[in-house]
C-alpha positions as CSV (number, residue, x, y, z in Angstrom):
1,X,-127.1,-26.1,-148.2
2,X,-124.8,-23.1,-149.1
3,X,-126.5,-20.0,-150.3
4,X,-125.9,-19.6,-154.0
5,X,-125.1,-16.3,-155.8
6,X,-128.1,-14.4,-156.9
7,X,-128.4,-13.8,-160.7
8,X,-128.4,-10.0,-160.0
9,X,-125.1,-10.3,-158.1
10,X,-123.6,-12.2,-161.0
11,X,-124.8,-9.6,-163.5
12,X,-123.4,-6.8,-161.3
13,X,-120.0,-8.5,-161.1
14,X,-119.9,-9.1,-164.8
15,X,-120.9,-5.5,-165.6
16,X,-118.3,-4.2,-163.2
17,X,-115.6,-6.5,-164.7
18,X,-116.4,-5.5,-168.3
19,X,-116.4,-1.8,-167.5
20,X,-113.2,-2.0,-165.6
21,X,-111.5,-4.2,-168.2
22,X,-112.5,-1.7,-170.9
23,X,-111.1,1.2,-168.9
24,X,-107.9,-0.7,-168.5
25,X,-107.5,-1.7,-172.1
26,X,-108.7,1.4,-173.8
27,X,-107.7,4.1,-171.3
28,X,-104.8,2.6,-169.5
29,X,-106.7,2.8,-166.2
30,X,-104.9,1.6,-163.1
31,X,-106.9,1.8,-159.8
32,X,-103.7,2.2,-157.8
33,X,-102.9,5.5,-159.6
34,X,-106.1,6.9,-158.0
35,X,-105.5,5.3,-154.6
36,X,-108.3,2.8,-155.2
37,X,-108.5,-0.9,-154.4
38,X,-109.7,-3.3,-156.9
39,X,-113.0,-3.6,-155.0
40,X,-113.5,0.2,-154.9
41,X,-112.7,0.5,-158.7
42,X,-115.2,-2.3,-159.3
43,X,-117.9,-0.4,-157.4
44,X,-117.2,2.8,-159.4
45,X,-117.2,0.7,-162.6
46,X,-120.6,-0.7,-161.7
47,X,-122.1,2.7,-161.0
48,X,-120.9,3.9,-164.4
49,X,-122.3,0.8,-166.1
50,X,-125.7,1.4,-164.5
51,X,-126.0,5.1,-165.1
52,X,-123.9,5.5,-168.3
53,X,-126.9,4.4,-170.4
54,X,-125.3,5.1,-173.8
55,X,-122.1,3.2,-172.7
56,X,-119.7,6.0,-173.8
57,X,-117.7,6.0,-170.6
58,X,-119.1,9.5,-169.6
59,X,-121.9,10.6,-167.5
60,X,-124.1,13.2,-169.2
61,X,-126.3,15.6,-167.3
62,X,-129.4,13.4,-167.6
63,X,-127.4,10.4,-166.4
64,X,-126.1,12.2,-163.4
65,X,-129.6,13.4,-162.7
66,X,-130.8,9.8,-162.7
67,X,-128.0,8.8,-160.3
68,X,-128.8,11.7,-158.0
69,X,-132.5,10.8,-158.1
70,X,-131.7,7.2,-157.1
71,X,-129.3,8.3,-154.3
72,X,-131.5,11.2,-153.1
73,X,-133.8,9.0,-151.1
74,X,-136.0,11.5,-149.3
75,X,-133.8,14.5,-150.1
76,X,-133.7,15.0,-153.9
77,X,-131.6,17.6,-155.6
78,X,-133.3,20.1,-157.7
79,X,-132.1,20.7,-161.3
80,X,-130.0,23.7,-160.4
81,X,-128.2,21.7,-157.7
82,X,-127.5,18.9,-160.2
83,X,-126.1,21.4,-162.7
84,X,-123.7,22.8,-160.0
85,X,-122.6,19.3,-159.1
86,X,-122.2,18.4,-162.8
87,X,-119.9,21.4,-163.3
88,X,-117.8,20.5,-160.3
89,X,-117.5,16.9,-161.3
90,X,-116.5,17.8,-164.8
91,X,-112.9,18.3,-163.7
92,X,-111.3,18.6,-167.2
93,X,-114.2,20.9,-168.5
94,X,-115.0,18.5,-171.3
95,X,-118.8,18.8,-170.8
96,X,-119.0,15.3,-169.3
97,X,-118.2,13.4,-166.1
98,X,-115.7,10.9,-167.4
99,X,-115.0,7.4,-166.0
100,X,-111.3,8.0,-166.4
101,X,-109.2,10.4,-168.4
102,X,-106.7,8.9,-170.8
103,X,-103.3,8.6,-169.3
104,X,-100.3,9.9,-171.3
105,X,-99.3,6.3,-172.0
106,X,-102.7,5.4,-173.5
107,X,-103.0,8.7,-175.3
108,X,-99.7,7.9,-177.0
109,X,-100.8,4.4,-177.9
110,X,-103.9,5.8,-179.5
111,X,-101.9,8.1,-181.7
112,X,-99.7,5.3,-182.9
113,X,-102.6,3.3,-184.2
């Protein structure tokens, strides 16, 4: 008898798909632009869907802190280290770590609406 897909795997796949589809439709995200495969983009989308608890497409300091806590198995970062990481990951200095930045094409489309 073939092993069936676990419900948690199905939810993970659905969450990744929905986050990635939203990034494509609202932000014009294309994984190839960032040198990512579909699978890599899906993994990133999944991480955002797990840790972006208010579903705004951005990681806030408390959300990054939760991610670091989960990844810091045996070697947690202190709050100062998390703040330094947060500042470095906030590449456009918006105050957030964003899933993707709007592309010029999607920014123009938003202005036309």
